N, C-alpha and C positions, 0 to 999 in steps of 0.2 A: 503493500499500500503505500502511496505517497501523499503528502500533505496537500497537493493540488486537487486530490479526490474529496476534501473536504473544506467547507465554509460555514461562516456564521454571519448572521444579522441580527440587528439590533433595532427595536423600535420602542422609544421612551415616551413615558406618558408622564402626567403630573406624579403619580405615586407608585406607578408599576412600569418595570421594565419587562420587556418581552426579548428573549433571546432565542432565537431558531436556529438549528444545527441541521447541517445538510451534507449528505456523503458519508464519507468512511471516516470515523475518527479512530486514529491510531496515534503512535508516539509521533509521528510526524505533525500532526495538528494541535498536539498539547499546549504549545506555547501560544498559538492563536486562539485558542479556546480561554486559557489563562488570561490573556488580554482582553478577551470580551468581557468575562466575569470581572475583572478588574474594573473596567470601565463602568459597567453597571453598578458595582459596589461602592463607586466611589461618588455616585449621585445618591441623594435622599430617596431611596425608594421603600414603600413598605412591603413590596414583593417583586420578585424576580420569578416571571415565567418561563420555564425552558421548555421550548417546542421540539419534541423529538420526533416528530411526525415524518421528516426527512432524513432522520438519520437511519441508515440501512445496516451499518455497522458499527461496532465498538469493541474495543479490545481492553485490556486491564489497564493498559496507561490513560486511556481515556477515561474508564471508570475511576481510576485515582484521582483525576482533576474533578470529576461529578462530587466525588466524596469530600476533597479538599473545598469545593465551592459550597457545599451544604454546611461543612464546619464553620467556614466565615462568615456565611448568612446567619447561623446561628448565632457566632459570636457579637454580630454587629446589629442582632436585632430584626434581621429582614427575613422575611419567609422565603424560602426557594421552592416554588411548585413545579412538578414534572407532569408534563402533558405529550400524549400522542406516542408513547413508546408502543413499538411493535415489532413483530418477526425476531430477528437475532437478538435486537437491543432489549426486548422486553425479556426475553428468555434470559440473557445475562443478568438483568436485574434481579429476576426470580431466582435463578440458581445460585445466586452470590449472597441473597437475602437483603440487597441493596432495596429492593422494593419496599421493604419495611421502613426504611430511612426516610423514603421520599412517600409515606403513606399517604394515599387519597388521590395520588396523582399518577400512579402506576398501576394499570389492569392487572390483576391476578390471571396467570395462565391456569387454564384447566388442566387437571389431573392427566397424565399420560398412561397410557395402558401398554405395556409390552407385548 
């Protein structure tokens, strides 16, 4: 994977920042994502809404940045909401238990039968 396959876009409102992730988030995209979160967190927001509907892949490096962002949000009193996780990304969040960290915004996967 390469960083050129991942990008972010930010929409800022009076009290809510929206951050949309698109493509494949791997180690190459983590610096870009950290910068996007830093931009959101330097502004006075009650909530940062993280839209994962366009994210088709995320590896452990990307997951680490999401967890760092959650910790930062918690420490500054900003809510970090996750929306639209699907496919591999939803599965990664569920298998690692991270969906519980972002409870309410990550759909639970149905149990799999083997």
